C-alpha positions as CSV (number, residue, x, y, z in Angstrom):
1,M,-43.8,-18.7,-16.4
2,L,-45.4,-16.4,-19.1
3,A,-46.0,-14.0,-16.4
4,A,-42.5,-13.8,-14.7
5,N,-40.7,-13.6,-18.2
6,E,-42.7,-10.7,-19.2
7,A,-42.0,-8.7,-15.9
8,N,-38.5,-10.0,-16.8
9,R,-38.3,-8.4,-20.2
10,T,-40.0,-4.9,-18.9
11,K,-37.2,-4.6,-16.2
12,S,-34.3,-5.0,-18.3
13,E,-36.0,-2.4,-20.8
14,F,-36.9,-0.2,-18.1
15,L,-33.3,-0.5,-16.7
16,A,-31.6,-0.2,-20.4
17,T,-34.2,3.2,-20.6
18,M,-32.7,4.6,-17.7
19,S,-29.1,3.6,-18.5
20,H,-29.6,5.6,-21.9
21,E,-31.1,8.5,-20.3
22,F,-28.3,9.1,-17.5
23,R,-25.5,8.8,-20.0
24,T,-26.3,12.2,-21.6
25,P,-26.2,14.5,-18.8
26,L,-23.0,12.1,-17.7
27,N,-21.2,12.8,-20.5
28,A,-22.1,16.1,-20.2
29,I,-20.1,16.2,-16.8
30,L,-17.5,14.4,-18.0
31,G,-16.5,16.3,-20.8
32,F,-16.7,19.8,-18.9
33,S,-15.3,18.8,-15.7
34,D,-12.1,17.5,-18.1
35,M,-11.7,20.6,-19.9
36,I,-11.8,22.5,-16.3
37,R,-9.4,20.3,-14.7
38,S,-7.0,20.0,-17.3
39,Q,-7.0,23.7,-17.8
40,A,-7.9,23.4,-21.5
41,F,-9.0,27.1,-21.8
42,T,-7.3,29.0,-19.0
43,P,-5.0,28.7,-16.4
44,V,-7.3,28.0,-12.8
45,Y,-5.3,29.4,-10.1
46,D,-7.5,28.5,-7.2
47,Q,-6.2,25.0,-6.0
48,A,-9.6,24.5,-4.6
49,Y,-11.4,24.7,-8.3
50,K,-9.1,22.4,-9.3
51,D,-9.8,20.0,-6.8
52,Y,-13.1,20.6,-7.3
53,A,-13.1,19.9,-11.2
54,E,-11.1,16.5,-10.1
55,E,-13.7,15.2,-7.9
56,I,-16.6,15.8,-10.2
57,Y,-14.4,14.2,-12.9
58,K,-13.9,11.1,-10.8
59,G,-17.8,10.5,-9.6
60,G,-18.4,10.9,-13.3
61,Q,-16.5,8.5,-13.8
62,Y,-17.7,6.2,-11.5
63,M,-21.3,7.2,-12.5
64,L,-20.8,6.0,-16.1
65,S,-19.1,2.9,-14.9
66,L,-22.1,1.8,-12.6
67,V,-24.3,2.8,-16.2
68,N,-22.6,0.9,-18.6
69,D,-22.7,-2.4,-15.8
70,V,-26.7,-1.7,-15.7
71,L,-26.5,-2.0,-19.4
72,D,-24.7,-5.0,-19.6
73,I,-27.0,-6.9,-17.2
74,A,-29.9,-5.7,-19.1
75,A,-29.0,-6.6,-22.2
76,I,-27.4,-10.0,-21.3
77,E,-30.9,-10.7,-19.4
78,S,-32.9,-9.7,-22.5
79,G,-31.0,-11.7,-24.8
80,N,-29.8,-8.6,-26.8
81,R,-25.9,-9.0,-26.0
82,E,-24.1,-10.2,-29.3
83,F,-21.6,-12.9,-28.7
84,K,-18.8,-13.4,-31.6
85,K,-16.2,-16.4,-31.0
86,A,-13.7,-16.7,-32.4
87,S,-10.2,-18.4,-31.6
88,I,-8.5,-16.6,-28.7
89,S,-4.7,-17.2,-27.3
90,T,-5.0,-17.7,-23.4
91,N,-1.5,-16.8,-22.7
92,A,-2.2,-13.8,-24.2
93,L,-5.9,-12.7,-22.4
94,L,-4.5,-13.7,-19.4
95,K,-1.3,-11.6,-19.7
96,E,-3.3,-8.6,-21.0
97,A,-6.0,-9.1,-18.2
98,V,-3.3,-9.1,-15.5
99,K,-1.4,-5.9,-17.0
100,V,-4.5,-3.8,-16.9
101,I,-5.1,-4.3,-13.5
102,A,-1.5,-4.5,-12.1
103,V,-1.5,-0.5,-11.2
104,A,-4.4,-1.0,-9.3
105,A,-2.6,-3.7,-7.4
106,E,0.9,-1.9,-6.9
107,E,-0.7,0.6,-5.5
108,K,-2.5,-1.2,-2.7
109,R,1.0,-2.8,-2.1
110,I,-1.0,-6.3,-3.8
111,E,1.5,-9.1,-5.3
112,L,0.3,-10.0,-8.2
113,R,0.9,-13.6,-9.6
114,L,0.2,-15.1,-13.0
115,D,0.5,-19.0,-13.1
116,V,0.5,-20.2,-17.1
117,P,1.7,-23.3,-18.3
118,D,3.2,-23.7,-21.7
119,G,1.1,-25.4,-24.2
120,L,-2.4,-24.1,-23.4
121,P,-5.6,-24.5,-25.8
122,A,-6.7,-21.7,-27.3
123,L,-10.5,-20.2,-26.5
124,R,-13.4,-21.0,-29.0
125,A,-15.1,-17.3,-27.2
126,D,-15.9,-13.9,-27.5
127,E,-13.2,-11.6,-26.8
128,R,-14.8,-8.7,-25.6
129,A,-16.9,-10.9,-23.1
130,C,-13.6,-12.9,-21.5
131,T,-11.7,-9.6,-21.2
132,Q,-15.0,-8.5,-19.0
133,I,-14.9,-11.5,-17.0
134,L,-11.3,-11.7,-16.1
135,H,-11.1,-7.7,-15.3
136,N,-14.9,-8.3,-13.0
137,L,-13.2,-11.0,-11.3
138,L,-9.5,-9.2,-10.9
139,S,-11.1,-6.0,-9.8
140,N,-13.1,-7.7,-7.1
141,A,-9.9,-9.6,-6.2
142,V,-8.0,-6.3,-5.4
143,K,-11.0,-4.4,-4.1
144,F,-11.4,-7.1,-1.4
145,T,-7.7,-7.6,-0.9
146,D,-6.0,-5.7,1.8
147,P,-2.4,-3.9,1.6
148,G,0.1,-6.6,1.6
149,G,-1.9,-9.4,0.0
150,E,-1.9,-11.5,-2.7
151,I,-3.9,-12.5,-6.1
152,T,-2.8,-15.5,-8.2
153,V,-4.4,-16.0,-11.5
154,G,-3.9,-19.4,-12.7
155,T,-5.2,-21.9,-15.6
156,R,-5.2,-25.2,-16.6
157,A,-6.3,-27.5,-19.0
158,N,-8.0,-31.2,-18.6
159,G,-9.1,-31.9,-22.4
160,K,-13.0,-31.1,-22.0
161,A,-12.4,-27.6,-20.2
162,L,-10.3,-25.2,-19.5
163,E,-10.2,-23.5,-16.3
164,I,-9.1,-20.1,-15.1
165,T,-8.9,-19.3,-11.2
166,V,-8.8,-16.0,-9.6
167,A,-7.6,-16.6,-5.6
168,D,-6.8,-14.1,-3.6
169,T,-6.1,-13.7,0.4
170,G,-8.1,-11.1,0.9
171,R,-11.8,-10.6,3.3
172,G,-13.9,-13.8,2.3
173,I,-17.0,-13.9,2.0
174,A,-19.2,-15.3,4.5
175,P,-21.1,-19.0,4.3
176,D,-24.8,-17.7,4.0
177,Q,-23.8,-15.2,1.5
178,L,-22.2,-17.4,-1.1
179,A,-25.2,-18.7,-3.0
180,S,-26.5,-14.8,-3.4
181,V,-23.1,-13.3,-4.1
182,T,-24.1,-13.9,-8.4
183,E,-27.6,-12.2,-8.1
184,P,-28.1,-8.8,-9.5
185,F,-27.5,-5.8,-6.8
186,S,-25.9,-8.1,-4.5
187,Q,-22.9,-7.5,-2.4
188,A,-20.7,-9.8,-0.5
189,H,-20.3,-7.1,2.4
190,S,-23.1,-5.8,4.2
191,D,-21.2,-3.9,6.9
192,P,-21.2,-0.4,5.7
193,F,-17.4,-0.2,6.4
194,L,-16.3,-3.0,5.1
195,S,-18.6,-2.5,1.6
196,E,-17.1,-0.8,-1.4
197,Q,-18.5,1.3,-4.5
198,G,-20.4,-0.6,-7.1
199,T,-23.6,-2.1,-7.6
200,G,-23.3,-5.5,-6.9
201,L,-23.5,-6.6,-10.7
202,G,-19.9,-7.6,-11.0
203,L,-20.3,-11.6,-10.2
204,S,-23.7,-11.4,-11.9
205,I,-22.4,-10.5,-15.0
206,V,-19.7,-12.9,-14.9
207,K,-22.0,-15.9,-14.6
208,S,-24.2,-14.7,-17.3
209,L,-21.4,-14.1,-19.7
210,I,-19.7,-17.4,-18.6
211,E,-23.1,-19.7,-18.8
212,A,-23.7,-17.6,-22.0
213,H,-20.2,-20.0,-23.6
214,D,-21.9,-22.7,-21.8
215,G,-19.4,-22.3,-19.2
216,V,-19.8,-22.5,-15.4
217,L,-18.8,-20.2,-12.3
218,E,-17.4,-21.8,-9.1
219,I,-16.3,-19.8,-6.1
220,E,-14.8,-21.0,-3.1
221,S,-14.1,-18.4,0.2
222,E,-13.4,-18.4,3.4
223,V,-14.1,-15.5,5.9
224,D,-10.4,-13.4,6.4
225,A,-8.9,-16.3,4.5
226,G,-9.4,-15.1,0.8
227,T,-11.6,-16.2,-2.1
228,R,-11.0,-18.6,-5.1
229,V,-13.2,-18.0,-8.4
230,T,-13.0,-20.3,-11.1
231,V,-14.8,-20.1,-14.7
232,R,-14.7,-23.0,-16.8
233,F,-15.0,-22.7,-20.6
234,P,-15.7,-25.9,-22.5
235,L,-13.0,-27.0,-25.0
């Protein structure tokens, strides 16, 4: 057990160090490519150069998001992530999360619904962690739902817990993959034509964050019928 804990700590420290080292050159790539694409100092007359700068910037943003995911999982696993729990309005939290993802859903012609009853109790939780949980769940739902599909965000309180559910009509997850989708660097789709960009850390981060709040993550899914993910916070 001691050897396993030491190996896990060493791995987390390596991931954190590696990720921090990546951020320095990435910041330069993002900064300079943004200056070129926005023509900050001088006009760029060749459209091809503008397009190249745009692609470099997008690639840099994507790489930075991956680095941030790796840093998050490393901090959570090593116990270095601090949680500042406070009273959070559940309604406001959900409305803001849906608002942030609405543009991405609209671009794919996905109908986004928010089903929130009146009188929900406030959450006692870390607001940044809750926002991150919802962003990861909603991003996954949009990513794996085809155009014309639906995503519903719902919640209910049963006295002992507050449940938040994100349900989609997307591609779903095969039964033999359900057990592993919350493992770090796991991806639900092994088919290269179905796999999307990402480290496969989204659900792993969600699981770690909800467990840090003494909560539970549940996933129900059926291939070609959709996925229903529920996070349950104790009240």
